[in-house]
C-alpha positions in Angstrom: 21.8 -12.0 34.4 20.9 -8.6 33.3 24.4 -8.2 31.4 23.3 -12.0 29.7 20.1 -11.1 29.2 21.3 -7.3 27.7 23.5 -8.9 25.4 21.3 -11.5 24.0 18.9 -8.5 23.0 21.2 -6.4 21.0 22.3 -10.0 19.2 18.7 -10.5 18.5 18.0 -6.9 17.2 21.3 -7.2 15.2 20.4 -10.0 13.5 16.7 -8.9 13.1 17.1 -5.2 12.0 19.6 -3.8 9.3 22.3 -1.3 10.7 21.7 2.3 10.6 23.6 2.2 7.0 21.1 -0.1 5.9 23.6 -3.0 5.6 21.6 -6.2 5.9 21.6 -9.7 4.3 18.9 -10.9 2.2 17.8 -13.6 5.2 17.9 -10.5 7.3 15.5 -7.7 5.0 13.3 -10.9 4.7 12.9 -11.8 8.3 12.1 -7.7 8.8 9.8 -7.3 5.9 8.0 -10.5 7.1 4.7 -9.0 8.7 4.5 -6.6 5.7 4.6 -9.1 2.8 2.2 -11.0 4.5 0.1 -8.2 5.2 -0.4 -7.8 1.5 -3.5 -5.1 1.9 -3.3 -1.6 3.5 -5.1 1.4 3.7 -3.6 4.8 2.6 -5.3 7.9 4.2 -5.0 11.2 2.5 -5.9 14.1 4.3 -5.3 17.5 4.7 -6.3 21.0 4.6 -7.0 20.0 0.2 -10.5 18.3 1.7 -11.8 21.9 2.1 -11.7 22.9 -1.4 -12.8 19.1 -2.3 -11.1 19.0 -6.1 -7.9 17.3 -5.5 -5.1 17.3 -3.4 -3.2 19.4 -5.7 -5.5 22.1 -5.9 -2.8 24.7 -4.7 -0.7 23.4 -7.4 -3.3 22.9 -10.1 -4.9 26.1 -9.4 -1.4 28.3 -8.9 -3.1 29.5 -5.4 -0.7 31.8 -3.2 -0.4 30.9 0.5 -2.5 33.8 0.9 -5.6 32.6 -1.0 -4.8 29.0 0.3 -5.1 30.4 4.2 -9.1 30.5 4.0 -9.0 26.8 4.1 -6.6 26.7 7.5 -9.1 29.3 8.9 -12.2 27.1 8.1 -10.3 23.4 9.1 -12.5 21.8 11.7 -13.1 18.3 11.7 -15.8 17.7 13.6 -17.1 14.1 12.9 -13.8 12.7 13.4 -13.8 9.7 14.8 -10.5 7.7 14.1 -12.1 4.4 16.0 -14.5 4.5 13.6 -11.8 4.4 10.2 -10.1 1.7 12.3 -13.1 -0.5 12.3 -13.8 0.3 9.1 -10.3 -1.0 7.8 -10.2 -3.7 9.8 -13.7 -4.7 8.7 -12.2 -4.2 4.9 -9.6 -6.9 5.5 -6.7 -3.9 6.1 -3.8 -4.9 7.9 -1.9 -1.8 8.0 -2.7 2.4 7.4 -0.3 5.1 6.1 -1.4 8.3 7.0 -0.7 11.8 5.8 1.1 13.3 8.8 2.2 16.3 6.3 1.3 16.4 2.4 2.9 18.8 -0.1 0.8 22.0 1.0 2.9 21.5 4.2 0.5 21.7 6.4 0.8 19.1 9.7 -1.9 16.5 11.1 0.0 16.6 14.6 1.5 18.9 16.9 5.0 19.7 15.7 7.0 22.0 17.7 8.6 23.7 15.0 5.6 25.4 12.9 2.3 26.5 13.6 1.1 25.1 10.2 -0.6 22.5 11.6 -3.9 21.2 13.3 -3.4 22.1 16.7 -3.6 26.1 15.3 -7.3 25.7 13.7 -10.2 25.6 15.2 -10.5 22.1 15.7 -7.5 22.5 18.1 -6.2 18.9 18.7 -3.5 16.2 17.3 -4.8 14.0 14.3 -2.3 11.7 14.5 -2.1 10.3 17.9 -6.0 8.8 18.4 -5.7 7.1 14.9 -2.4 6.1 16.2 -4.1 4.4 19.1 -7.4 3.8 17.5 -5.4 1.5 14.6 -3.3 0.2 17.3 -6.1 -1.4 19.1 -7.7 -3.4 16.3 -4.7 -5.0 15.5 -3.3 -3.1 12.1 0.3 -2.2 11.5 1.3 1.8 12.2 2.4 3.4 8.8 3.4 7.4 8.4 3.6 9.5 5.0 5.5 12.8 5.1 6.1 14.8 2.5 9.1 15.8 1.4 8.4 18.8 -0.6 6.6 21.2 1.5 5.1 24.5 -0.8 4.3 26.4 2.4 7.5 26.6 4.3 9.3 29.9 3.8 12.8 28.6 3.0 11.5 25.9 0.4 13.5 26.7 -2.7 10.5 27.2 -5.5 11.2 24.3 -8.4 8.9 22.6 -11.2 6.2 21.2 -8.9 6.1 24.9 -6.5 2.3 26.3 -7.4 4.3 29.6 -7.8 6.7 28.1 -10.5 5.5 30.0 -13.4 5.2 33.2 -11.5 8.4 35.2 -12.4 7.6 37.6 -9.9 7.8 35.5 -7.0 10.5 33.2 -8.3 12.8 36.6 -8.1 11.9 37.5 -4.3 12.3 33.6 -3.6 15.7 33.1 -5.3 17.6 33.3 -1.7 15.5 30.6 -0.4 17.7 28.3 2.0 17.7 24.7 1.3 20.0 24.1 4.4 17.3 25.6 6.5 14.4 23.5 5.2 16.5 20.4 5.6 16.5 21.1 9.7 13.0 21.5 9.1 13.0 17.9 7.5 14.8 16.5 9.7 13.0 18.3 12.7 10.0 16.9 11.7 10.9 13.4 10.8 12.2 12.6 13.8 9.2 14.2 15.6 6.4 11.9 14.1 9.3 8.5 14.9 9.8 9.7 18.4 6.3 10.8 19.2 4.0 8.1 18.6 5.6 4.9 20.0 7.0 2.2 16.8 6.1 3.0 13.9 5.9 0.1 11.1 6.7 2.0 7.6 7.3 4.9 6.8 5.8 6.4 3.3 8.2 9.8 2.1 7.1 11.3 -1.0 8.8 12.4 -3.4 12.2 13.2 -5.5 12.2 14.8 -9.0 15.9 15.4 -9.7 17.3 17.3 -12.6 17.4 20.7 -13.6 14.5 22.4 -11.5 13.7 19.4 -9.7 14.9 18.0 -6.1 17.0 15.1 -5.4 19.0 13.0 -2.6 21.2 16.1 -2.1 18.4 18.5 -1.5 16.9 16.5 1.1 20.2 14.6 2.5 18.6 11.3 1.8 21.3 9.1 3.0 21.7 10.8 5.9 18.0 11.1 6.7 17.9 7.5 6.1 20.3 6.8 8.8 18.4 8.6 11.3 15.3 6.6 10.2 17.5 3.6 11.2 18.2 4.8 14.3 15.2 5.5 15.4 13.2 2.9 14.3 15.3 -0.3 13.9 13.1 -2.8 11.6 11.3 0.2 9.8 10.1 0.0 5.8 11.0 2.5 4.1 10.1 3.0 0.4 12.0 3.8 -2.6 11.1 7.8 -3.1 14.2 9.1 -1.7 16.6 9.3 -4.8 18.8 6.5 -3.3 17.9 3.7 -5.8 21.5 2.8 -6.2 22.3 3.2 -2.8 22.6 -0.6 -1.0 19.7 0.0 1.6 18.8 2.9 0.2 14.8 1.7 -0.2 13.2 -1.7 1.2 10.3 -1.6 -1.2 9.1 -0.4 -5.0 6.1 1.8 -5.5 4.2 1.9 -8.4 1.8 4.2 -8.2 -1.7 3.9 -10.0 -0.7 1.0 -12.5 -0.4 -2.4 -12.2 3.1 -4.2 -13.3 2.8 -6.5 -15.7 4.6 -9.0 -13.6 6.4 -9.4 -10.4 8.6 -6.2 -10.1 12.1 -6.5 -10.5 15.4 -4.8 -10.0 18.5 -5.9 -11.7 16.8 -9.1 -12.9 15.9 -10.0 -9.5 12.1 -9.8 -8.0 12.0 -7.6 -5.2 9.2 -6.7 -2.8 7.0 -4.2 -4.0 3.5 -2.2 -3.3 1.1 -0.2 -5.9 -1.1 2.9 -4.3 -3.9 3.1 -5.8 -7.1 5.2 -5.4 -11.2 4.5 -5.7 -11.2 7.5 -8.6 -8.3 9.4 -9.6 -7.9 11.8 -6.7 -5.8 10.9 -3.5 -7.7 14.0 -1.5 -11.4 14.3 -1.2 -13.1 15.0 -4.5 -16.6 15.8 -4.3 -17.3 15.7 -7.9 -15.1 12.9 -9.5 -17.1 10.4 -10.9 -14.7 7.9 -12.2 -14.9 5.3 -9.1 -14.0 1.7 -9.7 -16.7 -1.1 -8.7 -16.3 -3.4 -5.8 -15.3 -6.0 -8.0 -12.8 -4.0 -10.0 -11.2 -3.3 -6.6 -11.1 -6.6 -5.6 -9.8 -8.1 -8.9 -6.9 -5.4 -8.4 -6.4 -6.6 -4.7 -6.2 -10.2 -6.2 -3.7 -9.4 -9.3 -1.5 -7.2 -6.9 -1.1 -10.4 -4.8 -0.8 -12.7 -7.6 2.5 -11.0 -8.8 3.6 -11.3 -5.0 3.0 -7.3 -4.1 0.7 -5.2 -1.7 -2.1 -3.1 -2.8 -2.1 0.2 -0.4 -5.6 1.3 -1.4 -6.6 5.3 -0.4 -9.1 6.8 1.0 -10.0 10.3 1.5 -11.6 11.7 3.9 -14.0 14.7 3.8 -13.2 18.1 5.5 -15.8 17.0 8.7 -13.6 13.9 8.8 -15.8 11.2 7.4 -15.4 8.8 4.7 -18.1 9.5 2.4 -20.8 7.3 1.2 -19.0 6.2 -1.9 -16.0 5.1 0.0 -17.9 3.3 2.2 -19.8 1.4 0.0 -16.7 0.1 -2.0 -14.9 -0.4 1.6 -17.9 -2.1 2.5 -18.7 -4.6 -0.9 -14.3 -5.2 -0.4 -14.9 -6.2 3.1 -17.7 -8.8 2.6 -15.4 -10.3 0.2 -12.7 -10.4 2.5 -14.5 -11.9 5.3 -15.0 -15.0 3.1 -11.9 -14.8 1.1 -9.0 -13.5 3.2 -7.2 -17.1 3.0 -6.5 -16.0 -0.2 -4.7 -13.1 -0.1 -3.1 -12.6 3.6 0.1 -14.7 3.7 -0.5 -15.3 -0.2 1.8 -14.4 -3.0 2.7 -15.4 -6.8 1.7 -19.4 -7.1 5.3 -21.1 -8.0 6.3 -21.1 -11.6 4.3 -24.1 -13.5 2.8 -25.1 -10.6 -0.9 -24.2 -12.0 -2.5 -22.7 -15.5 -5.8 -21.7 -16.7 -7.5 -19.7 -18.8 -9.8 -16.6 -17.3 -7.9 -17.2 -13.6 -5.7 -15.8 -11.1 -3.3 -17.9 -8.8 -2.7 -16.8 -5.5 -0.2 -19.3 -2.9 0.3 -19.8 0.6 3.8 -21.2 0.8 3.2 -22.0 4.8 -0.2 -23.8 4.3 0.8 -25.4 0.7 -2.8 -24.0 -0.5 -3.3 -23.0 -4.2 -6.1 -20.5 -4.5 -8.1 -20.0 -8.2 -9.7 -16.7 -8.9 -12.5 -17.6 -11.2 -12.5 -14.3 -13.7 -15.3 -15.9 -15.8 -17.8 -18.9 -14.1 -17.5 -21.6 -16.9 -19.7 -24.5 -18.1 -19.2 -27.0 -15.8 -15.2 -27.6 -15.4 -11.9 -26.1 -15.2 -8.8 -27.6 -16.4 -5.9 -26.7 -13.9 -2.9 -27.7 -15.9 0.6 -28.6 -14.1 -1.2 -29.9 -11.0 -2.0 -33.5 -12.3 -1.6 -35.9 -9.2 -1.0 -32.6 -6.8 -4.2 -32.0 -5.2 -5.7 -34.1 -2.0 -8.5 -31.6 -1.7 -11.2 -28.8 -3.3 -13.6 -26.2 -1.8 -15.0 -23.2 -2.8 -13.3 -20.8 -0.2 -16.8 -18.7 0.4 -18.9 -21.6 2.3 -15.8 -24.4 2.5 -18.2 -26.9 0.0 -16.2 -29.6 -1.9 -15.5 -29.4 -5.1 -15.2 -32.7 -7.5 -12.1 -33.4 -8.9 -10.4 -35.8 -11.0 -6.5 -36.1 -13.1 -6.9 -35.9 -16.4 -6.1 -39.0 -17.9 -9.2 -40.4 -20.3 -10.0 -39.4 -23.9 -12.7 -37.5 -22.8 -10.5 -35.4 -20.2 -8.8 -34.7 -22.7 -11.7 -32.8 -24.6 -12.1 -30.5 -21.5 -8.6 -29.7 -22.0 -9.2 -28.5 -26.0 -7.7 -31.3 -27.7 -9.5 -32.9 -30.7 -9.3 -36.5 -31.2 -7.0 -38.5 -32.7 -4.2 -35.2 -31.7 -1.1 -36.3 -30.9 0.0 -35.0 -27.3 2.3 -35.6 -24.5 0.8 -37.4 -21.1 -1.8 -35.2 -19.7 -0.3 -33.2 -16.6 -4.0 -31.7 -15.8 -6.8 -31.7 -12.9 -10.3 -30.9 -13.9 -12.3 -29.3 -11.3 -16.1 -30.2 -11.7 -17.9 -27.1 -11.0 -21.5 -26.0 -9.8 -23.6 -24.6 -12.5 -24.5 -21.5 -10.6 -21.5 -19.6 -9.4 -21.3 -18.2 -5.6 -23.3 -15.0 -5.2 -19.6 -13.2 -4.6 -17.7 -10.6 -6.0 -15.1 -13.1 -7.5 -15.4 -17.0 -6.6 -12.5 -18.5 -5.1 -11.4 -22.6 -5.2 -9.2 -23.3 -2.7 -6.5 -26.7 -3.6 -5.5 -28.6 -0.6 -1.7 -29.9 -2.3 -0.3 -32.9 -1.4 
């Protein structure tokens, strides 16, 4: 009985997950990524020593700081107000379904208790592993677990100086560092990736950052990317990995594309085929905590960003940069509360949704998302019109309509009469094809929400 059960489990794993070299069928990949493509909304957390200077997570690079000059931040790192359970509650209340936290950023500082370095949280005045309690807290709130790990390391003594290194322009430093051994750094890289993938239970997704191949850059040979990815998939079967290992041309070398800080014009494609994608975005311009940054997006802008992303078949990973005391600052809490208030009423138009089928619906000043399992179309109204919305392509296809925020009925009818054509923009006497549209009759006053949504139940 036990051998048969073991065989069955082995077959199920083989069907659901790719082999270590990434080979899998499109159907297998769809099953493996199902939770992720349905989640649609996650929290990115950039946290490290850069929270102390509070002027961008690349401060060491931007200000060409030496290790000695940067050491004061390590010596004073003590996030005494760190509340991982509070972070997890905030993420859940904001409507997020997964999180990705920086276990190590480019500065080389580790938030986890690595056996391979003393440059870690447990050696600071705080003295504790920051990752373990956050993982547990997020899991307790039902969120999937994601880790960010920087391939780059500006602190490691064997990391070869390149164009992005803080001391790239320092000729004397470069001369002293010319014999650095990347093979030794790779051993460190592999060892730490193995640590984060074996010490914290099941890890659902991994965000590796980043490759920049070229004369003074680093790419797949520097990281030994194919071997690294093989190890990752062996350690965590089913894990979802991003696209920054410089393996875009390798089958199974990535699971999703990552447009950063911009919105694609349409569903991201590779070789003409739609692929899973996730845009990572900030509240303002910095990923780490930036005290003096004054270009924060409004709640409405952020909600619109989420809607537009899902309307194009993608995920939004929205970043929070905690303070050096371990809190989300008031600006972040304000935006997250605003998004959460909207998501509490409109989660159905985001979670489990995707781009509407081509030709299904068209209307000005609206964004559409579609839930294929429930056969519901969501009309996100960007500008509230005078009395009606005409949805082309939906004639005879709608069985019920309601405002999503309060489930109040919206009257509708198929466009058939001459008067209906006026709603559609036709002048009297114009030649036309038979109308294929639905006309929604709206209340004069829009709902008091960031973006109103109409839920259409399709026949």
